[in-house]
Steps between C-alpha positions, in 0.01 A plus 500: 500500500319719749167375372616139535618568857169662586308206355726258686457696825124506458496122434712436810269719708195323359646155573606611848153635575343178366729291723426711806126480426529120473685489832232714660220288351675183623523655845131589484411147390709353783334738745153410372580127521633544852189694607269240341681216677485693826127563450433134416711388797306726740168398340596133538596553865172674587291252302677219681411653835139568400449152357688323781251600771190329353705206373643450849149517655367259237788252535511501880122471533489223241775313678328522836155449346629170359553371854157527664627365831740793522218747437182362653583165656364290211674229304522391142305183419476319168163502323319175427368573150253209514305684772451816289145489359419871458637680194668842544220672303239340729701610804496861376124479440441365852719776649298767317172340612624498860595868483174594327682674215759425233835511675802652324718203589870572450625151591353152532736252660451130562652401832453260788348620828450259789556207265230610251554651154359853484507790257603831653337794320679828568353835401177685547463415869751747640765341720300177525488224245253222428575131517299276268517132587627324186307182589157636597496861379424636848614862544669613821597858579846504652575716800712805421866403474753617756694821456814322382310299238319814379832682467655223291188465284483876443871522418510195276189562291509885520145501642581826680486677163127435455388598148856614423636145539536425126630847395749487790624156395531609135689816601737307727557240227584774248736666748667164564544450123644851466736434790613170348547662158705789638709253701569296188591815307739616771657156533548453125642849442737453792618158375532601135665828600766306691548258212544779244752677726710180531524442126 
């Protein structure tokens, strides 16, 4: 009888210790989950702030850059495609010939200036750009843009970054993806956590 009681006591103690260990491990798991959510929440908040600054500069500059009369007193005119006789590749060649070297053109835009279709080649000429007449192929060096136009161009195309333009854009895009992913995670865990508590 004593042996049976001792065995029974030892089994009860073993079960009790197992239960208390499970409670402690559940507490640890809850604590770890809470700390992970807190970390992801703080990470999401900081990523949102870091990503919001360039996105705000890009969006506001793009919005104002879309209205040339608000920036530099110009206006938007439609392009008469029948008047365009110079191909974009020929326009780039003429711009490089004018500069005396191969220009690292970052943008070639067809637009209307003073009623004539022209290509605007941006890049390689500093703050200035070249205009290539789309009818005749004549190259004109534009005067440097005003301070406001330079600001919006720098902010919108990230020209201020120089050779770091592409790595900066890739980094900001990855941070934006990470911010969106952490936001989705937080939102889904919050929603599904509430649903599981209700049921």
